[in-house]
C-alpha positions as CSV (number, residue, x, y, z in Angstrom):
1,M,-7.1,32.2,-18.6
2,W,-7.2,35.5,-16.8
3,E,-4.4,36.6,-14.6
4,Y,-6.5,36.8,-11.4
5,I,-7.7,33.3,-11.9
6,I,-4.2,32.0,-12.4
7,K,-3.1,33.7,-9.2
8,R,-6.1,32.3,-7.2
9,V,-5.5,28.8,-8.5
10,I,-1.8,28.8,-7.5
11,T,-2.6,30.4,-4.1
12,E,-5.2,27.7,-3.4
13,G,-2.9,24.9,-4.5
14,E,0.0,26.1,-2.4
15,Y,-2.4,26.4,0.6
16,I,-3.7,22.9,0.3
17,A,-0.2,21.4,-0.3
18,E,1.5,23.3,2.6
19,N,-1.3,22.7,5.1
20,G,-2.6,19.3,4.0
21,S,-6.0,21.1,3.9
22,T,-9.3,19.8,2.6
23,V,-11.1,21.5,-0.2
24,R,-13.8,22.6,2.3
25,A,-11.1,24.2,4.6
26,A,-9.5,25.9,1.7
27,A,-12.8,27.3,0.5
28,A,-13.5,28.6,4.0
29,H,-10.0,30.1,4.2
30,F,-10.3,32.0,0.9
31,N,-14.1,32.7,1.3
32,I,-15.1,31.1,-2.0
33,S,-17.2,28.1,-2.8
34,K,-16.0,24.5,-2.5
35,S,-16.9,23.8,-6.1
36,T,-14.7,26.7,-7.2
37,V,-11.7,25.4,-5.2
38,H,-12.3,21.9,-6.4
39,K,-12.4,23.0,-10.1
40,D,-9.4,25.2,-9.6
41,V,-7.2,22.5,-8.0
42,T,-8.3,19.5,-10.0
43,E,-8.7,21.0,-13.5
44,R,-7.1,24.4,-13.8
45,L,-4.0,23.8,-11.7
46,E,-2.9,21.0,-14.0
47,E,-2.6,23.4,-16.9
48,I,-0.8,26.0,-14.9
49,D,1.7,24.2,-12.6
50,K,2.0,20.4,-13.1
51,N,4.3,19.9,-10.1
52,L,2.0,21.7,-7.7
53,Y,-0.9,19.8,-9.2
54,E,0.8,16.5,-8.3
55,E,1.4,17.6,-4.7
56,V,-2.2,18.8,-4.3
57,K,-3.5,15.5,-5.9
58,K,-1.6,13.5,-3.2
59,V,-3.2,15.6,-0.4
60,L,-6.7,15.3,-1.9
61,S,-6.2,11.5,-2.3
62,K,-5.2,11.2,1.3
63,N,-8.1,13.3,2.4
64,L,-10.5,11.1,0.4
65,S,-9.1,8.0,2.0
66,E,-9.5,9.5,5.5
67,R,-13.0,10.9,4.9
68,H,-14.9,8.1,6.6
69,I,-12.7,8.4,9.7
70,R,-13.3,12.2,10.0
71,G,-17.0,11.6,9.6
72,G,-17.0,9.1,12.4
73,M,-15.0,11.4,14.6
74,A,-17.5,14.2,14.0
75,T,-20.4,12.0,14.9
76,K,-18.7,10.8,18.0
77,Y,-18.0,14.4,19.1
78,K,-21.6,15.4,18.4
79,Y,-23.0,12.7,20.6
80,E,-20.5,13.3,23.4
81,Q,-21.6,17.0,23.4
82,I,-25.2,15.9,23.6
83,K,-24.4,13.5,26.4
84,N,-22.6,16.2,28.4
85,I,-25.5,18.6,28.0
86,D,-27.9,15.9,29.2
87,K,-25.7,15.2,32.3
88,K,-25.6,18.9,33.2
89,S,-29.3,19.4,32.8
90,S,-30.2,16.3,34.9
91,K,-28.0,17.7,37.7
92,G,-29.7,21.0,37.5
93,E,-26.6,22.8,36.3
94,E,-26.8,25.6,33.9
95,Y,-25.3,24.9,30.4
96,V,-22.7,27.5,29.3
97,E,-21.0,27.0,26.0
């Protein structure tokens, strides 16, 4: 495996382990695709650093188990925002984001 890939994989794994980050958040942080991060931390990291792989695996398992909760919270937030916009528009207030 090339040196720059090894460095990238370790950096991504450390970021996820230290921050409890999701694959999506790590991808956004490093400005790379989610599929690259996922492949890096689920396949390549195991070959490079077994201990870090185990830490990342725990974080990813936790994120997977909480996924449905985050989705529900995002939907709730979305409809609260729509409700607030509707209230302001019915009062004749100008909407400023």
